[in-house]
C-alpha positions as CSV (number, residue, x, y, z in Angstrom):
1,M,-16.0,-42.5,14.1
2,D,-17.3,-45.6,12.0
3,Y,-20.8,-45.0,13.5
4,A,-20.8,-41.4,12.1
5,V,-19.8,-42.7,8.7
6,E,-22.3,-45.2,8.5
7,R,-25.2,-42.9,9.2
8,L,-23.7,-40.3,6.8
9,V,-23.7,-43.0,4.0
10,R,-27.2,-44.0,4.8
11,N,-28.4,-40.4,4.9
12,E,-29.3,-40.5,8.4
13,Y,-28.4,-36.9,9.1
14,R,-30.0,-33.6,9.3
15,I,-28.8,-30.0,8.0
16,E,-29.3,-27.5,10.5
17,E,-29.3,-23.7,9.7
18,A,-27.4,-21.7,12.3
19,P,-27.0,-18.2,12.6
20,R,-24.0,-16.2,11.5
21,V,-22.2,-13.1,12.6
22,E,-20.3,-10.6,10.5
23,V,-17.5,-7.8,10.9
24,S,-16.9,-5.7,7.9
25,Y,-14.2,-2.9,7.8
26,K,-13.6,-1.3,4.3
27,D,-13.1,-4.2,1.8
28,L,-12.4,-6.9,4.6
29,K,-15.5,-9.2,5.7
30,I,-15.1,-11.7,8.6
31,H,-17.8,-14.3,9.1
32,G,-18.2,-16.4,12.3
33,L,-20.8,-19.0,13.6
34,N,-20.4,-18.2,17.1
35,E,-18.8,-15.0,17.7
36,V,-16.4,-12.3,16.1
37,Y,-14.5,-10.0,18.2
38,F,-12.5,-7.1,17.0
39,F,-10.3,-4.6,18.8
40,R,-7.8,-2.2,18.4
41,K,-4.0,-3.1,18.0
42,Y,-2.9,0.1,19.7
43,E,-3.8,1.7,23.1
44,Y,-6.2,4.2,21.6
45,A,-10.1,3.9,21.2
46,T,-12.2,4.1,18.0
47,R,-15.5,4.8,16.7
48,F,-17.6,2.1,15.1
49,R,-21.2,1.5,14.1
50,V,-23.0,-1.8,14.8
51,F,-26.0,-3.1,12.7
52,I,-28.4,-5.8,13.3
53,G,-29.5,-6.3,9.6
54,R,-30.0,-2.7,8.5
55,E,-30.8,-1.2,12.0
56,S,-28.3,0.4,14.1
57,P,-29.8,-0.3,17.7
58,Y,-27.0,1.6,19.7
59,G,-27.4,5.1,17.3
60,D,-24.9,6.6,15.4
61,E,-21.7,5.5,17.0
62,L,-20.1,3.7,19.7
63,F,-16.5,4.8,20.8
64,G,-14.4,2.0,22.6
65,D,-11.5,-0.4,22.2
66,G,-13.4,-3.2,20.9
67,C,-16.8,-5.1,20.2
68,L,-17.6,-8.8,20.6
69,A,-20.5,-9.6,18.4
70,A,-22.1,-13.2,19.3
71,T,-25.0,-15.3,18.0
72,S,-26.9,-17.5,20.4
73,R,-24.7,-20.2,19.9
74,G,-21.7,-18.3,20.7
75,S,-23.1,-17.2,24.3
76,T,-20.9,-19.9,26.2
77,A,-17.7,-19.5,23.9
78,Y,-17.5,-15.8,23.5
79,S,-15.2,-15.3,26.4
80,W,-12.8,-17.6,25.1
81,T,-12.4,-15.4,21.8
82,A,-12.0,-12.3,23.9
83,G,-8.5,-13.5,25.2
84,E,-7.6,-14.4,21.4
85,E,-5.9,-12.1,18.9
86,Y,-8.4,-12.3,15.5
87,L,-8.6,-9.3,13.8
88,F,-6.6,-5.8,14.2
89,F,-7.6,-2.3,13.0
């Protein structure tokens, strides 16, 4: 810890931009650094749309019980999220 604080005080660090992912539903927006996962609280599937930027690469709608969106940094951690309860619709 001392080593890290000393480097910080001496300005011996770099700031790295990282990709983010966002899930939005009505007025709710959830941001993630590695991944964002959502699924239905109940047993029924739902319709949803996926966008990358302003484009929808999968067409109009997808039908399923959830979706996992991961950045390149989340590729090794996304399976951990799939087992947790983060966001219910």
